[in-house]
Backbone as CSV, one residue per row, in Angstrom:
resi,resn,N_x,N_y,N_z,CA_x,CA_y,CA_z,C_x,C_y,C_z
1,MET,102.843,121.119,114.616,103.227,120.759,113.255,103.306,122.040,112.429
2,THR,104.307,122.105,111.579,104.524,123.235,110.719,104.001,122.923,109.315
3,ASP,103.227,123.849,108.728,102.817,123.676,107.342,104.034,123.868,106.443
4,ILE,104.106,123.068,105.399,105.243,123.135,104.494,104.851,124.034,103.327
5,PRO,105.614,125.117,103.101,105.308,125.986,101.964,105.398,125.215,100.636
6,LEU,104.554,125.593,99.708,104.485,124.939,98.404,105.870,124.872,97.752
7,GLY,106.234,123.692,97.283,107.507,123.510,96.591,108.668,123.141,97.512
8,THR,108.471,123.314,98.804,109.547,123.068,99.767,109.822,121.579,99.951
9,LEU,108.788,120.769,99.952,108.950,119.336,100.179,109.849,118.708,99.129
10,ASP,109.737,119.148,97.877,110.602,118.592,96.811,112.084,118.809,97.147
11,VAL,112.402,120.014,97.598,113.798,120.328,97.947,114.241,119.488,99.139
12,MET,113.362,119.334,100.120,113.693,118.528,101.291,113.982,117.083,100.918
13,VAL,113.137,116.520,100.057,113.344,115.128,99.627,114.648,115.005,98.837
14,LEU,114.897,115.906,97.922,116.154,115.865,97.150,117.362,115.934,98.065
15,GLN,117.334,116.840,99.035,118.454,116.974,99.966,118.617,115.723,100.822
16,CYS,117.502,115.160,101.256,117.547,113.941,102.048,118.215,112.805,101.267
17,LEU,117.809,112.612,100.030,118.391,111.567,99.210,119.853,111.854,98.856
18,HIS,120.166,113.131,98.679,121.549,113.524,98.384,122.458,113.208,99.570
19,SER,121.994,113.503,100.759,122.848,113.319,101.935,122.808,111.909,102.505
20,MET,121.668,111.217,102.387,121.507,109.897,103.003,121.692,108.748,102.039
21,GLY,121.554,109.033,100.739,121.619,107.943,99.766,120.239,107.305,99.594
22,ARG,120.223,106.127,99.055,119.014,105.389,98.689,118.139,105.128,99.918
23,LEU,116.868,105.543,99.848,115.913,105.340,100.946,114.530,105.025,100.384
24,HIS,113.718,104.338,101.201,112.327,104.142,100.832,111.502,105.319,101.367
25,GLY,110.263,105.446,100.891,109.443,106.607,101.243,109.253,106.799,102.722
26,TYR,109.008,105.726,103.453,108.842,105.829,104.900,110.117,106.342,105.552
27,GLY,111.258,105.860,105.075,112.544,106.287,105.632,112.811,107.767,105.354
28,ILE,112.405,108.229,104.179,112.554,109.656,103.839,111.703,110.500,104.776
29,ALA,110.446,110.121,104.952,109.538,110.856,105.831,110.065,110.901,107.255
30,ARG,110.513,109.769,107.763,111.031,109.738,109.146,112.289,110.585,109.284
31,ARG,113.166,110.553,108.285,114.395,111.351,108.347,114.079,112.839,108.350
32,LEU,113.124,113.270,107.530,112.748,114.688,107.493,112.134,115.113,108.822
33,GLU,111.348,114.241,109.419,110.780,114.556,110.741,111.886,114.657,111.788
34,GLN,112.844,113.745,111.715,113.963,113.741,112.669,114.795,115.012,112.544
35,VAL,115.168,115.368,111.332,116.001,116.554,111.110,115.254,117.826,111.517
36,SER,113.930,117.837,111.326,113.129,119.009,111.699,112.848,119.042,113.207
37,GLU,113.400,118.079,113.926,113.151,117.950,115.373,111.647,117.852,115.644
38,GLU,111.006,117.043,114.804,109.567,116.734,114.904,108.653,117.915,114.598
39,ALA,109.196,119.015,114.057,108.354,120.143,113.643,107.499,119.758,112.444
40,LEU,107.987,118.810,111.640,107.247,118.309,110.475,106.668,116.946,110.800
41,LYS,105.441,116.717,110.412,104.821,115.393,110.495,104.299,115.089,109.096
42,LEU,104.946,114.166,108.437,104.600,113.859,107.048,103.753,112.595,106.982
43,LYS,102.615,112.713,106.335,101.735,111.565,106.125,102.039,110.957,104.770
44,GLN,101.600,109.710,104.580,101.820,109.058,103.289,101.199,109.848,102.157
45,GLY,100.064,110.489,102.420,99.390,111.298,101.421,100.162,112.544,101.033
46,THR,101.191,112.870,101.793,102.033,114.021,101.493,103.305,113.601,100.775
47,ILE,103.986,112.603,101.296,105.310,112.253,100.783,105.237,111.503,99.447
48,TYR,104.275,110.612,99.289,104.266,109.793,98.067,103.919,110.583,96.808
49,PRO,102.982,111.526,96.839,102.768,112.345,95.627,104.035,113.142,95.246
50,ALA,104.783,113.588,96.257,106.034,114.308,95.985,107.033,113.367,95.311
51,LEU,107.113,112.124,95.784,108.046,111.172,95.180,107.668,110.873,93.727
52,VAL,106.387,110.722,93.467,105.926,110.496,92.083,106.280,111.702,91.215
53,ARG,106.025,112.900,91.707,106.322,114.133,90.967,107.816,114.234,90.650
54,LEU,108.638,113.966,91.632,110.101,114.046,91.434,110.572,112.987,90.446
55,GLN,109.968,111.828,90.503,110.319,110.762,89.575,109.914,111.128,88.148
56,GLU,108.740,111.703,87.995,108.265,112.124,86.666,109.159,113.195,86.069
57,ARG,109.730,114.036,86.923,110.646,115.095,86.449,112.051,114.578,86.163
58,GLY,112.320,113.333,86.518,113.625,112.750,86.293,114.638,113.120,87.349
59,TRP,114.175,113.666,88.495,115.090,114.093,89.542,115.443,112.982,90.521
60,ILE,114.592,111.945,90.545,114.880,110.763,91.341,114.518,109.519,90.518
61,THR,115.093,108.388,90.911,114.714,107.110,90.322,114.193,106.230,91.449
62,ALA,113.503,105.156,91.063,112.956,104.226,92.053,113.187,102.791,91.602
63,GLU,113.430,101.923,92.558,113.542,100.498,92.292,113.056,99.730,93.522
64,TRP,112.498,98.570,93.262,111.995,97.741,94.340,113.134,97.018,95.040
65,GLY,112.982,96.850,96.337,113.950,96.117,97.142,113.300,95.688,98.438
66,LEU,114.101,95.156,99.341,113.609,94.719,100.646,114.026,95.714,101.711
67,SER,113.080,96.082,102.557,113.370,97.000,103.654,114.103,96.262,104.767
68,GLU,114.503,97.013,105.784,115.253,96.424,106.904,114.454,95.357,107.655
69,ASN,113.122,95.400,107.555,112.298,94.361,108.183,111.806,93.320,107.171
70,ASN,112.537,93.226,106.056,112.310,92.206,105.044,110.977,92.343,104.299
71,ARG,110.479,93.544,104.170,109.265,93.807,103.397,109.646,94.441,102.082
72,LYS,108.828,94.163,101.059,109.056,94.770,99.748,108.778,96.263,99.839
73,ALA,109.695,97.074,99.344,109.561,98.541,99.396,110.205,99.151,98.168
74,LYS,109.715,100.316,97.786,110.301,101.042,96.678,111.352,101.998,97.253
75,PHE,112.570,101.895,96.733,113.688,102.709,97.184,113.966,103.794,96.145
76,TYR,114.244,104.976,96.636,114.450,106.151,95.779,115.904,106.628,95.875
77,SER,116.411,107.120,94.758,117.769,107.694,94.698,117.699,108.954,93.858
78,ILE,118.570,109.913,94.199,118.629,111.155,93.436,119.442,110.907,92.159
79,THR,119.033,111.538,91.067,119.747,111.412,89.798,120.722,112.588,89.632
80,ARG,121.508,112.538,88.573,122.413,113.644,88.265,121.598,114.925,88.029
81,THR,120.497,114.790,87.295,119.614,115.943,87.041,119.024,116.448,88.354
82,GLY,118.689,115.548,89.256,118.176,115.919,90.568,119.195,116.682,91.383
83,ARG,120.467,116.263,91.303,121.525,116.977,92.037,121.698,118.388,91.477
84,LYS,121.610,118.515,90.150,121.701,119.856,89.537,120.525,120.714,89.980
85,GLN,119.322,120.154,90.003,118.149,120.898,90.430,118.264,121.272,91.901
86,LEU,118.787,120.378,92.717,118.983,120.667,94.130,119.916,121.863,94.322
87,ALA,120.968,121.942,93.503,121.898,123.072,93.592,121.189,124.372,93.244
88,VAL,120.358,124.348,92.207,119.594,125.543,91.811,118.641,125.953,92.924
89,GLU,117.890,124.995,93.418,116.903,125.255,94.474,117.572,125.754,95.752
90,THR,118.712,125.175,96.097,119.445,125.592,97.294,119.895,127.045,97.177
91,ALA,120.403,127.412,96.020,120.836,128.801,95.808,119.644,129.749,95.935
92,GLN,118.510,129.366,95.378,117.316,130.210,95.466,116.838,130.336,96.916
93,TRP,116.855,129.234,97.664,116.440,129.289,99.046,117.393,130.141,99.892
94,ASN,118.679,130.061,99.612,119.654,130.871,100.355,119.408,132.349,100.139
95,VAL,119.093,132.747,98.905,118.764,134.143,98.615,117.500,134.547,99.364
96,LEU,116.474,133.703,99.271,115.208,134.018,99.952,115.394,134.076,101.467
97,ALA,116.116,133.131,102.027,116.330,133.126,103.488,117.097,134.367,103.934
98,GLY,118.089,134.761,103.167,118.838,135.969,103.504,117.967,137.211,103.426
99,THR,117.147,137.265,102.398,116.226,138.398,102.252,115.246,138.462,103.423
100,MET,114.669,137.320,103.754,113.707,137.266,104.872,114.391,137.677,106.182
101,ALA,115.592,137.207,106.408,116.316,137.537,107.633,116.546,139.051,107.726
102,ARG,116.924,139.670,106.616,117.151,141.123,106.612,115.833,141.854,106.834
103,LEU,114.764,141.420,106.182,113.465,142.084,106.350,112.941,141.952,107.771
104,LEU,113.065,140.766,108.341,112.564,140.544,109.698,113.399,141.277,110.746
105,LYS,114.690,141.353,110.494,115.576,142.071,111.407,115.224,143.568,111.383
106,GLY,114.891,144.069,110.222,114.529,145.465,110.075,113.218,145.827,110.720
107,SER,112.383,144.811,111.000,111.074,145.105,111.600,111.112,145.108,113.106
108,GLU,112.266,144.812,113.699,112.372,144.784,115.167,112.418,146.196,115.741
């Protein structure tokens, strides 16, 4: 399992909702694990505080609905503000990733 750097989970959740559309918390966690090829293992104690934080910031919204197995679940969607924040965060990560790649390549 890989530790998630501080602030990274928010970007992952925003991207997941942006690309997949409306999902419940369990679905978001499973999708992130799937995309990470199981490098990430997200517990409820990890994903739900992030969802609350994103909702408080106005980057996602939530509404109750029925899951695929007919259980009541809270479904999350990215907002316009969330999409704008995702674009900002993505640009910052691209700069950081490029910088890290250059630094690591130089250490070989």
